[in-house]
C-alpha positions as CSV (number, residue, x, y, z in Angstrom):
1,X,9.4,-2.5,18.6
2,X,6.9,-5.6,18.0
3,X,6.7,-7.3,14.7
4,X,4.2,-7.9,12.7
5,X,4.4,-12.2,12.3
6,X,3.6,-13.9,9.5
7,X,3.1,-10.3,7.3
8,X,6.7,-9.8,6.5
9,X,6.6,-10.7,3.4
10,X,3.8,-10.1,0.1
11,X,3.1,-8.6,-3.0
12,X,-0.1,-6.6,-4.2
13,X,-2.8,-8.4,-5.8
14,X,-2.5,-4.5,-7.8
15,X,-4.9,-4.0,-10.5
16,X,-6.9,-6.9,-10.0
17,X,-10.3,-5.2,-7.7
18,X,-8.9,-2.2,-7.0
19,X,-7.9,0.3,-10.3
20,X,-9.1,-2.6,-12.4
21,X,-8.9,-2.1,-16.5
22,X,-12.2,-3.1,-16.7
23,X,-15.3,-2.7,-14.0
24,X,-16.3,-6.4,-15.6
25,X,-17.1,-9.6,-14.0
26,X,-15.2,-11.3,-16.7
27,X,-11.8,-9.5,-15.6
28,X,-12.1,-10.2,-12.1
29,X,-12.4,-13.4,-13.1
30,X,-9.7,-14.1,-15.4
31,X,-7.0,-11.4,-14.3
32,X,-6.7,-13.7,-10.6
33,X,-7.2,-16.8,-10.2
34,X,-6.4,-19.4,-7.3
35,X,-2.7,-20.4,-9.3
36,X,-1.6,-17.4,-9.3
37,X,-1.9,-17.4,-5.4
38,X,-0.1,-21.3,-6.3
39,X,2.6,-19.3,-7.6
40,X,3.2,-16.7,-4.9
41,X,3.1,-19.3,-2.5
42,X,6.0,-20.7,-4.1
43,X,8.1,-17.6,-3.7
44,X,8.2,-17.9,-0.5
45,X,5.8,-15.7,0.3
46,X,4.2,-15.2,4.3
47,X,1.3,-13.4,2.6
48,X,-0.7,-10.9,-0.5
49,X,-2.1,-7.6,0.0
50,X,-5.6,-7.6,-1.9
51,X,-6.1,-4.3,-2.9
52,X,-10.4,-3.6,-2.8
53,X,-12.3,-0.3,-4.5
54,X,-15.7,0.4,-3.2
55,X,-17.8,0.2,-6.3
56,X,-16.5,-3.6,-6.4
57,X,-19.0,-4.2,-3.9
58,X,-21.4,-1.7,-3.8
59,X,-23.2,0.2,-6.6
60,X,-22.9,3.8,-6.5
61,X,-26.7,3.9,-4.2
62,X,-24.3,1.7,-1.6
63,X,-26.1,-1.4,-2.5
64,X,-24.0,-4.3,-1.9
65,X,-22.7,-6.5,-4.9
66,X,-22.0,-10.1,-3.6
67,X,-20.4,-11.3,-6.6
68,X,-17.6,-8.5,-4.9
69,X,-17.4,-10.4,-2.2
70,X,-16.9,-13.4,-3.1
71,X,-13.5,-13.2,-4.8
72,X,-12.2,-11.6,-1.9
73,X,-14.1,-14.4,-0.1
74,X,-12.4,-16.8,-3.1
75,X,-9.6,-15.3,-2.4
76,X,-9.5,-15.9,1.0
77,X,-10.9,-19.7,0.3
78,X,-6.8,-20.0,-1.5
79,X,-5.1,-18.6,0.5
80,X,-5.2,-20.3,3.7
81,X,-5.0,-23.6,0.8
82,X,-1.9,-22.0,0.1
83,X,-1.0,-20.9,4.0
84,X,-0.2,-17.2,2.7
85,X,-2.0,-14.7,5.2
86,X,-4.0,-11.6,3.9
87,X,-3.7,-8.5,3.6
88,X,-8.0,-6.3,2.6
89,X,-7.3,-3.1,1.2
90,X,-10.2,-0.9,1.0
91,X,-8.3,1.4,-1.3
92,X,-11.1,3.7,-2.6
93,X,-13.7,4.3,-0.9
94,X,-17.4,6.3,-1.9
95,X,-15.9,9.7,-2.1
96,X,-12.6,9.4,-1.9
97,X,-9.8,8.2,-4.7
98,X,-6.0,8.7,-3.5
99,X,-5.9,9.5,-7.8
100,X,-9.3,11.2,-8.7
101,X,-8.0,14.6,-7.0
102,X,-10.6,16.8,-10.0
103,X,-13.5,17.8,-9.2
104,X,-15.1,20.5,-6.7
105,X,-13.3,18.5,-3.4
106,X,-11.5,15.2,-3.5
107,X,-11.1,15.6,-0.1
108,X,-14.7,16.2,0.6
109,X,-14.9,12.6,2.5
110,X,-12.7,14.0,5.3
111,X,-15.3,16.5,6.2
112,X,-18.7,15.4,4.9
113,X,-20.3,12.7,8.0
114,X,-22.9,10.8,5.2
115,X,-19.7,9.7,3.5
116,X,-18.0,8.8,6.2
117,X,-20.7,6.5,7.8
118,X,-20.7,5.1,4.4
119,X,-17.6,4.0,5.0
120,X,-17.8,2.6,9.0
121,X,-20.8,0.9,7.3
122,X,-19.0,-0.6,4.7
123,X,-15.9,-2.0,7.2
124,X,-18.2,-3.6,8.7
125,X,-20.4,-5.6,6.6
126,X,-16.5,-6.6,6.1
127,X,-15.7,-7.4,9.7
128,X,-19.4,-9.2,9.5
129,X,-18.1,-11.6,6.4
130,X,-14.1,-12.2,6.5
131,X,-13.3,-11.3,10.8
132,X,-13.2,-15.2,11.2
133,X,-10.1,-14.9,9.6
134,X,-8.9,-13.2,12.3
135,X,-5.7,-16.0,12.9
136,X,-4.8,-14.8,8.6
137,X,-6.5,-12.3,7.6
138,X,-5.7,-8.5,8.2
139,X,-7.5,-5.2,7.0
140,X,-6.0,-1.5,5.9
141,X,-8.5,1.2,6.2
142,X,-7.7,3.6,3.4
143,X,-4.8,3.9,0.9
144,X,-2.8,6.6,0.3
145,X,-4.8,9.7,2.5
146,X,-3.0,12.5,-0.3
147,X,-3.9,15.7,2.3
148,X,-1.4,16.4,4.2
149,X,-3.7,19.2,6.1
150,X,-6.5,16.8,7.0
151,X,-4.2,14.5,9.7
152,X,-6.4,15.1,12.3
153,X,-9.6,15.3,10.5
154,X,-7.9,11.3,9.6
155,X,-7.6,9.5,13.2
156,X,-10.8,11.0,14.0
157,X,-12.8,8.0,11.3
158,X,-9.6,6.0,11.2
159,X,-10.8,5.8,15.6
160,X,-14.3,5.6,14.0
161,X,-14.0,3.2,12.0
162,X,-11.6,0.5,14.1
163,X,-14.0,0.7,17.0
164,X,-17.1,-0.1,14.9
165,X,-15.4,-2.7,13.8
166,X,-14.2,-4.4,16.4
167,X,-17.8,-4.9,17.3
168,X,-17.6,-7.5,15.1
169,X,-14.5,-8.4,15.3
170,X,-12.3,-8.0,17.5
171,X,-9.2,-10.1,17.2
172,X,-8.4,-9.0,13.2
173,X,-5.6,-6.5,12.7
174,X,-5.9,-2.9,11.3
175,X,-3.4,-1.0,10.1
176,X,-3.5,2.1,9.0
177,X,-1.5,4.8,7.3
178,X,-0.5,8.5,7.5
179,X,-1.1,11.3,5.4
180,X,0.5,12.6,1.7
181,X,0.3,9.8,0.3
182,X,1.0,7.3,3.3
183,X,4.3,8.4,4.0
184,X,6.9,7.6,6.6
185,X,7.4,9.9,7.3
186,X,3.6,11.0,8.6
187,X,4.0,8.3,10.5
188,X,4.2,10.4,13.5
189,X,0.9,12.5,13.3
190,X,-1.0,8.8,13.9
191,X,-3.0,8.7,17.2
192,X,-1.8,6.6,19.5
193,X,-3.2,2.7,19.1
194,X,-6.4,1.9,20.4
195,X,-5.8,-1.4,21.0
196,X,-2.9,-4.1,20.9
197,X,-3.9,-5.7,17.0
198,X,-2.8,-1.5,15.6
199,X,-0.6,-1.4,12.7
200,X,1.4,1.8,11.6
201,X,1.9,1.5,7.9
202,X,3.6,3.8,5.4
203,X,5.1,3.1,1.6
204,X,7.8,3.8,-0.3
205,X,8.8,4.7,-3.5
206,X,11.8,6.8,-3.0
207,X,13.4,8.1,-4.4
208,X,10.2,9.3,-6.5
209,X,12.2,10.8,-9.7
210,X,13.7,7.0,-9.9
211,X,10.8,5.4,-8.9
212,X,8.3,6.8,-11.1
213,X,10.6,7.4,-14.3
214,X,8.5,7.7,-17.5
215,X,5.6,7.0,-15.8
216,X,2.3,8.4,-17.6
217,X,0.9,9.5,-14.7
218,X,2.8,11.9,-12.8
219,X,2.2,15.7,-13.9
220,X,5.2,16.8,-15.8
221,X,7.7,13.5,-16.9
222,X,8.0,13.3,-19.8
223,X,9.2,9.9,-21.9
224,X,12.7,10.7,-22.3
225,X,13.2,10.7,-18.5
226,X,16.3,9.0,-17.5
227,X,17.2,8.5,-13.7
228,X,20.1,6.1,-12.4
229,X,20.2,4.5,-8.3
230,X,22.3,4.9,-6.7
231,X,22.7,8.5,-7.5
232,X,23.9,11.3,-5.8
233,X,21.4,13.8,-3.4
234,X,21.8,16.4,-4.5
235,X,20.2,15.2,-8.2
236,X,18.1,13.9,-7.0
237,X,16.7,16.9,-6.2
238,X,17.3,18.9,-8.2
239,X,15.6,16.4,-10.5
240,X,13.1,15.9,-8.7
241,X,12.5,20.3,-8.1
242,X,10.9,19.9,-11.9
243,X,8.0,18.4,-11.0
244,X,5.0,20.0,-8.2
245,X,7.6,19.1,-4.8
246,X,4.6,17.7,-3.0
247,X,4.2,15.6,-6.0
248,X,8.1,13.9,-4.9
249,X,7.6,12.8,-2.0
250,X,10.3,12.6,1.0
251,X,13.4,13.9,-0.9
252,X,13.6,17.2,0.5
253,X,13.3,15.7,4.6
254,X,15.8,17.2,6.3
255,X,18.5,14.8,7.6
256,X,19.4,13.2,4.3
257,X,23.0,12.6,3.3
258,X,23.5,10.3,1.4
259,X,21.6,7.4,-1.1
260,X,21.5,4.0,-0.1
261,X,20.7,2.2,2.4
262,X,21.2,4.5,4.4
263,X,18.2,7.0,3.3
264,X,16.1,4.5,3.2
265,X,17.0,4.0,7.0
266,X,17.2,7.8,7.2
267,X,13.4,8.1,5.9
268,X,11.9,5.5,7.9
269,X,13.0,6.5,11.2
270,X,11.1,9.2,12.6
271,X,7.9,6.6,11.9
272,X,11.4,3.6,13.6
273,X,11.2,5.9,16.5
274,X,7.6,6.3,16.5
275,X,6.6,3.0,16.3
276,X,8.7,1.3,19.2
277,X,7.6,4.1,21.4
278,X,4.3,3.0,21.1
279,X,5.0,-1.0,21.0
280,X,3.4,-0.8,17.4
281,X,4.2,-3.3,14.5
282,X,5.4,-0.9,11.4
283,X,4.6,-2.3,7.7
284,X,5.1,-1.3,4.4
285,X,2.5,-1.6,2.4
286,X,3.5,-0.9,-0.9
287,X,7.2,-0.2,-2.8
288,X,8.1,-1.1,-6.3
289,X,9.5,0.7,-9.0
290,X,8.4,1.2,-12.7
291,X,9.1,-0.9,-15.5
292,X,10.9,1.8,-17.5
293,X,13.5,2.0,-15.2
294,X,17.2,0.2,-16.0
295,X,17.3,-3.5,-15.1
296,X,20.3,-3.2,-12.7
297,X,19.8,0.0,-10.9
298,X,16.1,-1.6,-9.8
299,X,17.9,-4.8,-8.4
300,X,20.2,-2.3,-7.0
301,X,17.2,0.1,-4.9
302,X,15.3,-3.1,-3.8
303,X,18.2,-4.9,-2.5
304,X,18.5,-1.6,-0.3
305,X,14.5,-1.3,0.6
306,X,15.4,-4.8,1.4
307,X,18.2,-4.5,4.1
308,X,16.4,-1.9,5.6
309,X,13.5,-3.6,5.5
310,X,15.7,-7.1,7.1
311,X,17.1,-4.3,10.0
312,X,14.1,-3.5,11.8
313,X,11.7,-6.8,11.1
314,X,9.5,-3.8,8.6
315,X,6.8,-6.7,7.4
316,X,6.4,-5.2,3.5
317,X,3.8,-5.8,0.6
318,X,5.7,-5.3,-2.8
319,X,4.0,-3.4,-6.2
320,X,2.8,-4.8,-7.6
321,X,1.9,-9.1,-9.0
322,X,1.3,-8.5,-13.2
323,X,0.8,-5.1,-14.5
324,X,-0.2,-1.4,-13.9
325,X,3.1,-0.3,-14.6
326,X,5.0,-2.1,-11.9
327,X,3.4,-6.3,-12.3
328,X,7.0,-8.4,-11.5
329,X,6.2,-11.4,-13.8
330,X,6.2,-9.3,-16.7
331,X,7.9,-8.7,-19.6
332,X,10.4,-6.4,-18.7
333,X,11.6,-8.2,-15.1
334,X,12.1,-11.6,-16.2
335,X,16.3,-10.6,-17.0
336,X,15.9,-9.9,-13.0
337,X,12.9,-11.3,-12.2
338,X,14.6,-14.3,-10.0
339,X,17.0,-12.1,-7.9
340,X,13.5,-9.4,-6.6
341,X,11.7,-12.5,-5.3
342,X,15.0,-14.1,-3.8
343,X,14.7,-10.2,-2.4
344,X,11.1,-10.6,-1.8
């Protein structure tokens, strides 16, 4: 399996120009600043993943917002200054958001050609503005396709988007993730790579009942729900059955036998095999533990997943630098922050 060179050790800048507490100028200009990029470079990382919501760069009619593109430009400049690579991740596009599953049809994007064309036009705009930075900038098409039944439609959209990007930016790496919340077990459903600059991308928060314990956004989760790490596979599965099994990730995947590095190795096995067979780099764009979990258990979880990342040369970016319930520099993690940084 090829290694995604320059993108082996990273952190997300979640909550800055995506999933924003406020979609307002003063928030964008203060949440992440140049000093933060200097801090991350000092951690010994080689890249950052920058999620971007379409609302930051487009109004509701699809007109472009120059200030929004300016924040991306600034981050590219800062990354160059501090010798970091960067992934530009379109976290939400017009008509689709992984965390907004209400409405008449939360998956209208996969059926609506106008929405798909708007998505492709935005990527062409990103390519025009930022494709020249191909030596240090990669593009990630779209974050977390939730519905497992739209795999075929997503492959078709991704193929068109990549072709449109390549007309303008032939040399940037392009990351493509699968369905079912971009789960590792969905990687084999992705199309064969269209060129040698394609990267297969997945996320991992397994076991979800550990990494998302007490999470207010998980339906049915309570504030007194406790889950250690490690625990037996049977205990994780039993606790997971209290919730919607479809939302509990891949803990029910056949072939899992033991919790520890073996769990992640088994969960990633099909993705690793697919990447090896197709000679495609493999990358984990999100992983992490909520700030409600026990600290020592959090370190153990990070240690186990990193053991597998390193063993197979899987690039990765932890979720997330600050805020969003997973912020590595937030007070909850202070006691273990240095241990986590060393593992990154």
